[in-house]
DSSP file (Angstrom, degrees, kcal/mol; ACC not computed):
  #  RESIDUE AA STRUCTURE BP1 BP2  ACC     N-H-->O    O-->H-N    N-H-->O    O-->H-N    TCO  KAPPA ALPHA  PHI   PSI    X-CA   Y-CA   Z-CA
    1    1 A X              0   0    0      0, 0.0     5,-0.0     0, 0.0     2,-0.0   0.000 360.0 360.0 360.0 130.9   84.3   65.5   80.6
    2    2 A X     >  -     0   0    0      1,-0.1     4,-2.2     4,-0.0     5,-0.2  -0.198 360.0-104.6 -77.9 166.9   81.4   66.1   83.2
    3    3 A X  H  > S+     0   0    0      1,-0.2     4,-2.0     2,-0.2     5,-0.2   0.855 120.3  49.2 -61.0 -35.1   79.6   69.4   83.7
    4    4 A X  H  > S+     0   0    0      2,-0.2     4,-1.5     1,-0.2    -1,-0.2   0.864 110.1  52.2 -79.4 -25.4   81.3   70.4   86.9
    5    5 A X  H  > S+     0   0    0      2,-0.2     4,-2.5     1,-0.2    -2,-0.2   0.906 110.3  48.2 -65.1 -45.0   84.7   69.6   85.3
    6    6 A X  H  X S+     0   0    0     -4,-2.2     4,-2.0     2,-0.2    -2,-0.2   0.862 111.6  49.3 -62.0 -37.2   83.8   71.9   82.3
    7    7 A X  H  X S+     0   0    0     -4,-2.0     4,-1.5     2,-0.2    -1,-0.2   0.841 112.1  49.8 -72.8 -29.3   82.7   74.7   84.7
    8    8 A X  H  X S+     0   0    0     -4,-1.5     4,-1.8     2,-0.2    -2,-0.2   0.858 109.3  50.6 -70.9 -38.2   85.9   74.3   86.6
    9    9 A X  H  X S+     0   0    0     -4,-2.5     4,-1.7     1,-0.2    -2,-0.2   0.904 107.9  54.7 -60.5 -43.8   87.9   74.5   83.4
   10   10 A X  H  X S+     0   0    0     -4,-2.0     4,-2.0     1,-0.2    -2,-0.2   0.893 108.6  47.1 -59.7 -45.7   86.1   77.7   82.5
   11   11 A X  H  X S+     0   0    0     -4,-1.5     4,-2.9     1,-0.2    -1,-0.2   0.814 109.3  53.7 -67.2 -32.8   87.0   79.3   85.7
   12   12 A X  H  X S+     0   0    0     -4,-1.8     4,-1.7     2,-0.2    -1,-0.2   0.817 107.2  51.3 -77.7 -22.5   90.5   78.3   85.5
   13   13 A X  H  X S+     0   0    0     -4,-1.7     4,-1.2     2,-0.2    -2,-0.2   0.879 114.1  43.6 -70.1 -44.5   90.8   79.8   82.0
   14   14 A X  H  X S+     0   0    0     -4,-2.0     4,-1.6     2,-0.2     3,-0.4   0.938 113.9  51.3 -74.7 -41.8   89.4   83.1   83.2
   15   15 A X  H  X S+     0   0    0     -4,-2.9     4,-2.3     1,-0.2    -2,-0.2   0.891 106.6  56.2 -50.9 -45.8   91.6   83.0   86.4
   16   16 A X  H  X S+     0   0    0     -4,-1.7     4,-2.9     1,-0.2    -1,-0.2   0.861 102.8  52.3 -57.9 -39.0   94.5   82.4   84.3
   17   17 A X  H  X S+     0   0    0     -4,-1.2     4,-3.0    -3,-0.4     5,-0.2   0.926 109.0  51.6 -65.0 -43.5   94.0   85.6   82.2
   18   18 A X  H  X S+     0   0    0     -4,-1.6     4,-1.2     1,-0.2    -2,-0.2   0.951 112.8  44.7 -59.3 -47.7   93.8   87.6   85.4
   19   19 A X  H  X S+     0   0    0     -4,-2.3     4,-0.5     1,-0.2     3,-0.3   0.899 113.5  50.8 -65.0 -43.4   97.1   86.1   86.6
   20   20 A X  H >< S+     0   0    0     -4,-2.9     3,-0.9     1,-0.2    -1,-0.2   0.876 110.1  48.6 -53.0 -44.5   98.7   86.6   83.1
   21   21 A X  H 3< S+     0   0    0     -4,-3.0    -1,-0.2     1,-0.2    -2,-0.2   0.722 103.7  64.1 -78.7 -15.9   97.6   90.2   83.0
   22   22 A X  H 3< S-     0   0    0     -4,-1.2     3,-0.4    -3,-0.3    -1,-0.2   0.648 102.5-136.5 -76.1 -12.8   99.0   90.8   86.5
   23   23 A X    <<  -     0   0    0     -3,-0.9    -1,-0.2    -4,-0.5    -2,-0.1  -0.398  29.9 -63.9  86.8-165.1  102.4   90.0   85.4
   24   24 A X  S    S+     0   0    0     -2,-0.1    -1,-0.2    -3,-0.1     2,-0.1   0.305  86.0 120.8-111.5  16.5  105.0   87.9   87.1
   25   25 A X  S    S-     0   0    0     -3,-0.4     2,-0.1     1,-0.1    -3,-0.0  -0.432  79.1 -88.8 -73.9 156.0  105.6   89.8   90.3
   26   26 A X        -     0   0    0      1,-0.1     2,-0.2    -2,-0.1    -1,-0.1  -0.421  52.0-122.4 -67.7 128.2  105.0   88.0   93.7
   27   27 A X        -     0   0    0     -2,-0.1     2,-0.7    -3,-0.1    -1,-0.1  -0.538   8.7-134.4 -82.2 145.7  101.3   88.8   94.5
   28   28 A X    >>  -     0   0    0     -2,-0.2     4,-2.7     1,-0.1     3,-2.5  -0.877  15.7-143.2 -95.3 114.9  100.3   90.5   97.7
   29   29 A X  T 34 S+     0   0    0     -2,-0.7     4,-0.1     1,-0.3    -1,-0.1   0.636  97.6  58.2 -66.4  -6.8   97.4   88.4   98.9
   30   30 A X  T 34 S+     0   0    0      2,-0.1    -1,-0.3     1,-0.1    -3,-0.0   0.659 124.9  15.6 -90.6 -15.6   95.7   91.6  100.2
   31   31 A X  T <4 S+     0   0    0     -3,-2.5    38,-0.5     1,-0.0    -2,-0.2   0.660 116.2  58.6-128.8 -16.1   95.6   93.2   96.8
   32   32 A X     <  +     0   0    0     -4,-2.7     2,-0.3    36,-0.1    -3,-0.1   0.110  69.7 120.2-104.4  18.5   96.3   90.8   93.9
   33   33 A X        -     0   0    0     -5,-0.2    35,-2.0    -4,-0.1     2,-0.3  -0.666  58.1-131.9 -87.4 141.8   93.5   88.3   94.3
   34   34 A X  E     -A   67   0A   0     -2,-0.3     2,-0.4    33,-0.2    33,-0.2  -0.751  22.1-159.7 -88.8 137.9   91.1   87.8   91.5
   35   35 A X  E     -A   66   0A   0     31,-2.3    31,-3.0    -2,-0.3     2,-0.6  -0.952  11.8-135.3-125.0 143.9   87.5   87.7   92.5
   36   36 A X  E     -A   65   0A   0     -2,-0.4     2,-0.6    29,-0.2    29,-0.2  -0.835  12.6-159.5 -94.9 125.3   84.5   86.2   90.6
   37   37 A X  E     -A   64   0A   0     27,-2.0    27,-1.1    -2,-0.6    26,-0.1  -0.939  20.4-144.6-108.8 118.7   81.5   88.4   90.4
   38   38 A X  E     -     0   0A   0     -2,-0.6    17,-0.9    24,-0.2     2,-0.3  -0.395  16.8-171.4 -83.2 157.5   78.4   86.2   89.6
   39   39 A X  E     -AB  61  54A   0     22,-1.6    22,-0.8    15,-0.2     2,-0.3  -0.913  23.0-101.0-130.0 164.1   75.4   86.9   87.6
   40   40 A X  S    S+     0   0    0     13,-0.5    13,-0.2    -2,-0.3     2,-0.1  -0.942  74.2  24.6-133.1 158.8   72.1   84.9   87.0
   41   41 A X  S    S-     0   0    0     -2,-0.3     5,-0.1    11,-0.1    18,-0.0   0.772  82.8 -98.7 -85.6-174.1   70.8   83.1   85.1
   42   42 A X    >   -     0   0    0      1,-0.1     3,-1.0    -2,-0.1     4,-0.3  -0.222  30.3-119.3 -59.2 148.7   73.0   81.0   82.6
   43   43 A X  G >  S+     0   0    0      1,-0.2     3,-2.5     2,-0.2    -1,-0.1   0.881 111.9  66.0 -55.0 -42.4   73.4   82.4   79.1
   44   44 A X  G 3  S+     0   0    0      1,-0.3    -1,-0.2    70,-0.1    -2,-0.0   0.753 100.0  52.1 -58.9 -22.4   71.8   79.3   77.7
   45   45 A X  G <  S+     0   0    0     -3,-1.0    -1,-0.3     2,-0.1     2,-0.2   0.508  89.5  97.1 -83.9 -11.7   68.5   80.3   79.4
   46   46 A X    <   -     0   0    0     -3,-2.5     2,-0.2    -4,-0.3     3,-0.1  -0.611  67.6-135.4 -88.7 147.7   68.4   83.8   78.0
   47   47 A X    >   -     0   0    0     -2,-0.2     3,-2.4     1,-0.1    34,-0.2  -0.572  44.3 -68.5 -88.8 159.2   66.3   84.6   75.0
   48   48 A X  T 3  S+     0   0    0      1,-0.3    34,-0.2    -2,-0.2    -1,-0.1  -0.280 121.9   6.1 -52.4 123.4   67.4   86.7   72.1
   49   49 A X  T 3  S+     0   0    0     32,-1.2    -1,-0.3     1,-0.3     2,-0.2   0.410  92.3 146.9  85.2   3.7   67.8   90.3   73.2
   50   50 A X    <   -     0   0    0     -3,-2.4    31,-1.3    31,-0.3     2,-0.4  -0.471  34.4-151.1 -73.5 146.8   67.2   89.6   76.8
   51   51 A X  E     -G   80   0B   0     29,-0.2     2,-0.3    -2,-0.2    29,-0.2  -0.850  10.4-169.1-116.4 145.2   69.0   91.7   79.4
   52   52 A X  E     -G   79   0B   0     27,-2.3    27,-2.0    -2,-0.4     2,-0.3  -0.944  14.2-133.3-130.5 159.3   70.1   90.7   82.9
   53   53 A X  E     -G   78   0B   0     -2,-0.3   -13,-0.5    25,-0.2    25,-0.3  -0.717  36.4 -87.9-105.2 154.9   71.4   92.8   85.8
   54   54 A X  B     -B   39   0A   0     23,-1.8     2,-0.2    -2,-0.3   -15,-0.2  -0.430  50.0-161.0 -63.6 139.5   74.4   92.1   88.0
   55   55 A X        -     0   0    0    -17,-0.9   -17,-0.1     1,-0.2    -1,-0.1  -0.543  19.9 -83.4-112.4 177.5   73.4   89.9   91.0
   56   56 A X    >   -     0   0    0     -2,-0.2     3,-1.5     1,-0.1    -1,-0.2  -0.218  51.2 -88.6 -78.6 175.0   74.9   89.1   94.4
   57   57 A X  T 3  S+     0   0    0      1,-0.3    -1,-0.1   -20,-0.1   -18,-0.1   0.411 113.9  77.8 -61.8  -1.8   77.5   86.5   95.2
   58   58 A X  T 3  S+     0   0    0    -20,-0.1    -1,-0.3     2,-0.0   -19,-0.1   0.574  70.9  99.7 -87.0 -10.5   74.9   83.9   95.7
   59   59 A X    <   -     0   0    0     -3,-1.5   -19,-0.1     1,-0.1   -21,-0.1  -0.359  68.2-139.3 -78.8 157.7   74.3   83.2   92.0
   60   60 A X  S    S+     0   0    0    -22,-0.1     2,-0.5    -2,-0.1   -20,-0.1   0.475  73.3  97.9 -97.0  -4.5   76.0   80.3   90.3
   61   61 A X  E     -A   39   0A   0    -22,-0.8   -22,-1.6     1,-0.1     3,-0.2  -0.735  48.1-176.7 -90.3 132.3   77.0   82.1   87.0
   62   62 A X  E     +     0   0A   0     -2,-0.5   -24,-0.2   -24,-0.2    -1,-0.1  -0.480  30.1 136.2-127.2  60.1   80.5   83.2   87.1
   63   63 A X  E     +     0   0A   0     -2,-0.2    90,-2.3   -26,-0.1     2,-0.5   0.812  58.9  66.7 -78.8 -32.3   81.0   85.1   83.8
   64   64 A X  E     -Ac  37 153A   0    -27,-1.1   -27,-2.0    -3,-0.2     2,-0.5  -0.778  54.2-174.6-103.4 132.0   82.9   88.0   85.3
   65   65 A X  E     -Ac  36 154A   0     88,-2.7    90,-2.7    -2,-0.5     2,-0.5  -0.993  11.6-174.0-116.1 125.2   86.4   88.0   86.8
   66   66 A X  E     -Ac  35 155A   0    -31,-3.0   -31,-2.3    -2,-0.5    90,-0.2  -0.979  26.3-119.1-120.6 123.5   87.4   91.3   88.3
   67   67 A X  E >>  -A   34   0A   0     88,-1.6     3,-1.5    -2,-0.5     4,-0.8  -0.349  27.5-115.9 -54.1 139.4   90.8   91.9   89.7
   68   68 A X  G >4 S+     0   0    0    -35,-2.0     3,-1.1     1,-0.3     4,-0.5   0.861 114.3  60.6 -45.7 -45.9   90.9   92.8   93.4
   69   69 A X  G 34 S+     0   0    0    -38,-0.5     3,-0.3     1,-0.3    -1,-0.3   0.807 109.6  43.6 -57.3 -29.6   92.3   96.3   92.6
   70   70 A X  G X> S+     0   0    0     -3,-1.5     4,-3.3     1,-0.2     3,-1.0   0.598  85.4  92.6 -98.3  -7.4   89.1   97.1   90.5
   71   71 A X  T << S+     0   0    0     -3,-1.1    -1,-0.2    -4,-0.8    -2,-0.1   0.853  90.3  44.3 -59.3 -29.1   86.4   95.7   92.8
   72   72 A X  T 34 S+     0   0    0     -4,-0.5    -1,-0.3    -3,-0.3    -2,-0.1   0.696 125.2  33.4 -84.7 -13.9   85.7   99.0   94.5
   73   73 A X  T <4 S+     0   0    0     -3,-1.0    25,-3.9    -4,-0.2     2,-0.5   0.705 106.4  63.3-105.7 -31.5   85.8  101.0   91.3
   74   74 A X  E  <  - H   0  97B   0     -4,-3.3     2,-0.4    23,-0.2    23,-0.2  -0.867  56.2-177.4-108.9 130.8   84.4   98.9   88.5
   75   75 A X  E     - H   0  96B   0     21,-2.5    21,-2.5    -2,-0.5     2,-0.8  -0.980  20.6-147.8-123.1 135.3   80.8   97.7   88.4
   76   76 A X  E     - H   0  95B   0     -2,-0.4    19,-0.2    19,-0.2   -22,-0.1  -0.938  20.2-177.9 -99.5 114.0   79.3   95.5   85.8
   77   77 A X  E     -     0   0B   0     17,-2.5   -23,-1.8    -2,-0.8     2,-0.3   0.862  54.9 -27.4 -82.4 -43.2   75.8   96.8   85.8
   78   78 A X  E     -GH  53  94B   0     16,-1.0    16,-3.0   -25,-0.3     2,-0.3  -0.985  48.7-138.5-164.1 176.2   74.3   94.5   83.2
   79   79 A X  E     -GH  52  93B   0    -27,-2.0   -27,-2.3    -2,-0.3     2,-0.5  -0.998   8.4-157.7-145.4 142.6   74.8   92.3   80.2
   80   80 A X  E     -GH  51  92B   0     12,-2.4    12,-1.5    -2,-0.3     2,-0.4  -0.984   7.5-168.0-123.6 123.4   72.8   91.7   77.0
   81   81 A X  E     + H   0  91B   0    -31,-1.3   -32,-1.2    -2,-0.5     2,-0.3  -0.878  16.6 156.0-107.4 140.2   73.1   88.7   74.9
   82   82 A X  E     - H   0  90B   0      8,-1.9     8,-3.2    -2,-0.4     2,-0.5  -0.953  37.0-116.4-151.5 172.4   71.6   88.4   71.4
   83   83 A X  E     - H   0  89B   0     -2,-0.3     6,-0.2     6,-0.2     5,-0.0  -0.957  25.4-136.0-112.4 121.4   72.0   86.4   68.2
   84   84 A X    >   -     0   0    0      4,-3.1     3,-2.8    -2,-0.5     6,-0.0  -0.359  34.2-102.2 -66.0 159.2   73.0   88.2   65.0
   85   85 A X  T 3  S+     0   0    0      1,-0.3    -1,-0.1     2,-0.1    -2,-0.0   0.838 125.0  56.7 -45.5 -36.8   71.1   87.2   61.9
   86   86 A X  T 3  S-     0   0    0      2,-0.1    -1,-0.3     1,-0.1    -2,-0.1   0.477 123.4-105.9 -82.3   0.0   74.1   85.1   60.8
   87   87 A X  S <  S+     0   0    0     -3,-2.8     2,-0.2     1,-0.3    -2,-0.1   0.489  71.9 142.7  97.2  -1.8   73.9   83.2   64.1
   88   88 A X        -     0   0    0      1,-0.1    -4,-3.1    59,-0.1     2,-0.3  -0.523  55.6-116.7 -74.1 137.6   76.9   84.8   65.9
   89   89 A X  E     -H   83   0B   0     56,-0.4    54,-3.1    -6,-0.2     2,-0.4  -0.619  32.3-163.7 -74.2 133.4   76.5   85.4   69.6
   90   90 A X  E     -HI  82 142B   0     -8,-3.2    -8,-1.9    -2,-0.3     2,-0.3  -0.966   5.0-169.8-121.3 136.4   76.7   89.2   70.4
   91   91 A X  E     -HI  81 141B   0     50,-3.5    50,-2.3    -2,-0.4     2,-0.4  -0.940  12.9-167.1-126.2 155.3   77.2   90.6   73.9
   92   92 A X  E     -HI  80 140B   0    -12,-1.5   -12,-2.4    -2,-0.3     2,-0.6  -0.936   9.7-166.3-138.2 113.9   77.0   94.1   75.4
   93   93 A X  E     -HI  79 139B   0     46,-2.7    46,-3.0    -2,-0.4     2,-0.7  -0.902   9.0-151.3 -95.7 115.2   78.5   94.5   78.8
   94   94 A X  E     +HI  78 138B   0    -16,-3.0   -17,-2.5    -2,-0.6   -16,-1.0  -0.805  20.8 179.7 -95.4 118.2   77.6   97.6   80.6
   95   95 A X  E     -HI  76 137B   0     42,-2.7    42,-3.0    -2,-0.7     2,-0.3  -0.907   9.4-160.2-119.9 149.3   80.4   98.8   83.1
   96   96 A X  E     -HI  75 136B   0    -21,-2.5   -21,-2.5    -2,-0.3     2,-0.7  -0.958  19.5-131.2-129.5 140.7   80.5  101.7   85.3
   97   97 A X  E     -H   74   0B   0     38,-2.4   -23,-0.2    -2,-0.3    37,-0.1  -0.826  19.0-170.4 -89.1 123.9   83.3  103.6   87.1
   98   98 A X        +     0   0    0    -25,-3.9     2,-0.2    -2,-0.7   -24,-0.1   0.383  56.7  85.3 -98.2   3.1   82.1  104.0   90.6
   99   99 A X  S    S-     0   0    0    -26,-0.5    35,-1.0     2,-0.2     4,-0.1  -0.502  80.8-121.9-101.6 173.9   85.0  106.4   91.6
  100  100 A X  S    S+     0   0    0     33,-0.2     2,-0.3    -2,-0.2    33,-0.2   0.220  92.3  66.6 -94.2  11.6   85.7  110.0   91.4
  101  101 A X  S    S-     0   0    0     31,-0.1    33,-0.2    30,-0.0    -2,-0.2  -0.911  94.8 -93.4-125.6 153.1   88.8  109.5   89.3
  102  102 A X        -     0   0    0     -2,-0.3     2,-0.5    31,-0.1    30,-0.2  -0.421  42.4-147.8 -67.6 149.2   89.4  108.2   85.8
  103  103 A X  E     -D  131   0A   0     28,-3.1    28,-2.5    -4,-0.1     2,-0.5  -0.975   7.9-159.4-126.8 125.6   90.0  104.4   85.8
  104  104 A X  E     +D  130   0A   0     -2,-0.5    54,-1.4    54,-0.2     2,-0.3  -0.892  28.5 144.6-100.1 131.1   92.3  102.6   83.4
  105  105 A X  E     -DE 129 157A   0     24,-2.4    24,-2.9    -2,-0.5     2,-0.3  -0.902  33.4-136.7-151.2 173.1   91.8   98.9   82.9
  106  106 A X  E     -DE 128 156A   0     50,-2.4    50,-2.6    -2,-0.3     2,-0.3  -0.953  15.3-166.3-136.9 160.7   91.9   96.1   80.3
  107  107 A X  E     -DE 127 155A   0     20,-1.8    20,-2.8    -2,-0.3     2,-0.4  -0.988   8.2-158.2-144.6 154.7   89.7   93.2   79.6
  108  108 A X  E     - E   0 154A   0     46,-2.1    46,-2.5    -2,-0.3     2,-0.5  -0.975  12.9-144.3-127.7 146.4   89.7   90.0   77.7
  109  109 A X  E     - E   0 153A   0     -2,-0.4     2,-0.4    44,-0.2    44,-0.2  -0.945   9.3-163.5-113.5 128.4   86.8   88.0   76.5
  110  110 A X  E     - E   0 152A   0     42,-3.1    42,-2.0    -2,-0.5     2,-0.4  -0.842  12.9-146.3-102.2 143.0   86.8   84.1   76.4
  111  111 A X  E     -FE 119 151A   0      8,-0.5     8,-2.7    -2,-0.4     2,-0.3  -0.887  13.1-164.7-112.8 148.3   84.1   82.3   74.3
  112  112 A X  E     -FE 118 150A   0     38,-2.7    37,-3.1    -2,-0.4    38,-2.0  -0.963  14.5-126.8-129.7 147.3   82.6   78.9   75.2
  113  113 A X    >   -     0   0    0      4,-2.1     3,-2.4    -2,-0.3    35,-0.2  -0.219  45.5 -83.8 -82.3 178.8   80.6   76.4   73.3
  114  114 A X  T 3  S+     0   0    0     33,-0.5   -70,-0.1     1,-0.3    34,-0.1   0.729 130.5  53.1 -61.7 -22.0   77.2   74.9   74.4
  115  115 A X  T 3  S-     0   0    0      2,-0.1    -1,-0.3  -109,-0.0     3,-0.1   0.508 118.7-109.1 -90.3  -0.8   79.0   72.4   76.6
  116  116 A X  S <  S+     0   0    0     -3,-2.4     2,-0.3     1,-0.3    -2,-0.1   0.451  72.5 139.4  86.5   1.4   81.1   75.1   78.4
  117  117 A X        -     0   0    0      1,-0.1    -4,-2.1  -108,-0.0    -1,-0.3  -0.595  58.7-105.6 -77.4 141.7   84.3   74.1   76.8
  118  118 A X  E     -F  112   0A   0     -2,-0.3     2,-0.5    -6,-0.2    -6,-0.3  -0.375  23.9-136.8 -64.9 139.4   86.6   77.0   75.7
  119  119 A X  E     -F  111   0A   0     -8,-2.7     2,-1.1    -2,-0.1    -8,-0.5  -0.864  11.7-137.9 -93.0 129.3   86.9   77.9   72.2
  120  120 A X        +     0   0    0     -2,-0.5     2,-0.3   -10,-0.1   -10,-0.0  -0.734  50.3 142.9 -85.1  99.4   90.5   78.6   71.0
  121  121 A X        -     0   0    0     -2,-1.1   -10,-0.1     2,-0.1    24,-0.1  -0.968  43.4 -21.6-141.7 157.0   89.9   81.6   68.9
  122  122 A X  S    S-     0   0    0     -2,-0.3     2,-0.2    22,-0.1     0, 0.0   0.030  97.1 -17.2  51.7-143.2   91.5   85.0   67.9
  123  123 A X        -     0   0    0      2,-0.1    -2,-0.1     1,-0.1     0, 0.0  -0.582  40.6-146.4-102.1 151.2   94.0   86.8   69.9
  124  124 A X        +     0   0    0     -2,-0.2    -1,-0.1   -16,-0.1    -2,-0.1   0.375  62.9 117.5 -96.7   9.1   94.9   86.3   73.6
  125  125 A X        -     0   0    0      1,-0.1     2,-0.3   -17,-0.0    -2,-0.1  -0.318  64.2-121.8 -74.5 152.7   95.6   90.0   74.1
  126  126 A X        -     0   0    0    -18,-0.1     2,-0.5    -2,-0.0   -18,-0.2  -0.689  21.3-127.6 -90.0 149.1   93.8   92.2   76.5
  127  127 A X  E     -D  107   0A   0    -20,-2.8   -20,-1.8    -2,-0.3     2,-0.1  -0.844  21.5-126.8-100.1 127.1   92.0   95.3   75.3
  128  128 A X  E     +D  106   0A   0     -2,-0.5     2,-0.3   -22,-0.2   -22,-0.2  -0.484  32.8 176.1 -77.2 151.6   92.8   98.6   77.0
  129  129 A X  E     -D  105   0A   0    -24,-2.9   -24,-2.4    -2,-0.1     2,-0.4  -0.983  13.2-164.3-148.2 151.7   89.8  100.7   78.3
  130  130 A X  E     -D  104   0A   0     -2,-0.3     2,-0.4   -26,-0.2   -26,-0.2  -0.997   1.4-164.7-146.9 137.9   89.3  103.9   80.3
  131  131 A X  E     -D  103   0A   0    -28,-2.5   -28,-3.1    -2,-0.4     3,-0.1  -0.990  16.6-135.7-125.2 131.1   86.4  105.3   82.1
  132  132 A X    >   -     0   0    0     -2,-0.4     3,-2.2   -30,-0.2   -35,-0.3  -0.208  58.6 -58.9 -68.0 166.8   86.0  108.9   83.3
  133  133 A X  T 3  S-     0   0    0      1,-0.3    -1,-0.2   -33,-0.2   -33,-0.2  -0.232 122.4  -6.6 -55.0 129.2   84.6  109.4   86.8
  134  134 A X  T 3  S+     0   0    0    -35,-1.0    -1,-0.3   -33,-0.2     2,-0.2   0.610  96.8 152.6  61.6  10.7   81.2  107.8   87.1
  135  135 A X    <   -     0   0    0     -3,-2.2   -38,-2.4   -39,-0.1     2,-0.5  -0.491  35.3-149.3 -75.9 140.5   81.0  107.1   83.5
  136  136 A X  E     +I   96   0B   0    -40,-0.2     2,-0.3    -2,-0.2   -40,-0.2  -0.942  22.4 172.9-107.9 131.6   79.0  104.2   82.1
  137  137 A X  E     -I   95   0B   0    -42,-3.0   -42,-2.7    -2,-0.5     2,-0.5  -0.924  26.7-128.6-136.7 158.2   80.2  102.5   79.0
  138  138 A X  E     -I   94   0B   0     -2,-0.3     2,-0.7   -44,-0.2   -44,-0.2  -0.949   9.3-159.4-110.1 128.9   79.3   99.4   76.9
  139  139 A X  E     -I   93   0B   0    -46,-3.0   -46,-2.7    -2,-0.5     2,-0.4  -0.921  22.7-175.5-102.2 112.8   81.8   96.9   75.9
  140  140 A X  E     +I   92   0B   0     -2,-0.7     2,-0.3   -48,-0.2   -48,-0.2  -0.873   9.2 165.1-113.0 141.8   80.3   95.1   73.0
  141  141 A X  E     -I   91   0B   0    -50,-2.3   -50,-3.5    -2,-0.4     2,-0.4  -0.995  26.0-142.0-152.0 153.3   81.7   92.1   71.0
  142  142 A X  E     -I   90   0B   0     -2,-0.3   -52,-0.2   -52,-0.2    -2,-0.0  -0.970  36.0-107.1-113.9 134.1   80.5   89.5   68.5
  143  143 A X        -     0   0    0    -54,-3.1   -55,-0.0    -2,-0.4     8,-0.0  -0.225  16.7-137.6 -62.4 147.7   81.8   85.9   68.8
  144  144 A X  S    S+     0   0    0      1,-0.1     2,-0.4   -56,-0.1    -1,-0.1   0.468  84.8  46.6 -85.7   6.9   84.3   84.9   66.2
  145  145 A X  S >  S-     0   0    0    -56,-0.1     3,-1.6     1,-0.1   -56,-0.4  -0.998  73.1-132.6-144.7 139.8   82.6   81.5   65.7
  146  146 A X  T 3  S+     0   0    0     -2,-0.4    -1,-0.1     1,-0.2    -3,-0.0   0.668 104.8  65.1 -57.5 -19.7   79.1   80.1   65.3
  147  147 A X  T 3  S+     0   0    0    -34,-0.0   -33,-0.5   -59,-0.0     2,-0.3   0.420  74.6 112.8 -86.7  -3.2   79.6   77.5   67.9
  148  148 A X    <   +     0   0    0     -3,-1.6   -35,-0.3     1,-0.2   -59,-0.2  -0.575  29.3 161.3 -78.1 129.3   80.0   80.2   70.7
  149  149 A X        +     0   0    0    -37,-3.1     2,-0.3    -2,-0.3   -36,-0.2   0.507  62.6  13.3-120.0 -13.2   77.1   79.9   73.1
  150  150 A X  E     - E   0 112A   0    -38,-2.0   -38,-2.7  -107,-0.1     2,-0.3  -0.920  62.8-150.4-151.9 174.7   78.5   81.8   76.1
  151  151 A X  E     - E   0 111A   0     -2,-0.3     2,-0.4   -40,-0.2   -40,-0.2  -0.932   6.3-153.6-145.2 165.7   81.4   84.0   77.3
  152  152 A X  E     - E   0 110A   0    -42,-2.0   -42,-3.1    -2,-0.3     2,-0.5  -0.992  11.5-159.7-139.3 140.5   83.5   85.0   80.1
  153  153 A X  E     -cE  64 109A   0    -90,-2.3   -88,-2.7    -2,-0.4     2,-0.5  -0.963   0.1-162.2-128.7 133.0   85.2   88.4   80.6
  154  154 A X  E     -cE  65 108A   0    -46,-2.5   -46,-2.1    -2,-0.5     2,-0.4  -0.906   7.0-157.2-114.3 134.4   88.2   89.1   82.8
  155  155 A X  E     +cE  66 107A   0    -90,-2.7   -88,-1.6    -2,-0.5     2,-0.3  -0.955  14.6 178.5-115.0 135.5   89.1   92.7   83.9
  156  156 A X  E     - E   0 106A   0    -50,-2.6   -50,-2.4    -2,-0.4  -137,-0.0  -0.942  34.5 -97.4-129.4 146.9   92.6   93.6   85.0
  157  157 A X  E     - E   0 105A   0     -2,-0.3     2,-0.4   -52,-0.2   -52,-0.3  -0.328  40.3-149.1 -62.9 150.5   94.2   96.8   86.1
  158  158 A X        -     0   0    0    -54,-1.4     2,-0.4   -29,-0.1   -54,-0.2  -0.935  16.6-116.1-125.0 150.5   96.2   98.7   83.4
  159  159 A X              0   0    0     -2,-0.4   -54,-0.1     1,-0.1     0, 0.0  -0.687 360.0 360.0 -84.4 131.2   99.2  100.9   83.5
  160  160 A X              0   0    0     -2,-0.4    -1,-0.1   -56,-0.1   -55,-0.0   0.543 360.0 360.0 -66.2 360.0   98.2  104.5   82.4
């Protein structure tokens, strides 16, 4: 499987989670589209403990998929990757509620190996999360396998 195929498979997995989280209703193209918010550089280029900030849509890194309903209210401010002593990948994703109202959403993290192939691990469930108006919070996770070299996170609306 070529590099471009693996990247495409990665995006398909993440987009699938957004579609799954959205339910089976007929999507309204104006409100139910998932959008990929890119960051740069790639995780493999990061050193232990290095932090990166969210970049504009010109970047090639597509770790974050945010449902269209959340684009105006949820902001991924930065991500920090590090390796635990045991060799597991640790992530800290800093998210901010940009609105004046509490925001309920859910997220799911997918883990990928060094070749970009998805690792089938753990649960497929979304984790509920809530941010108060203008609150900044950290979503932290440790990979469930030593072979995890990168991640993707999908954000979807949640019913209160």
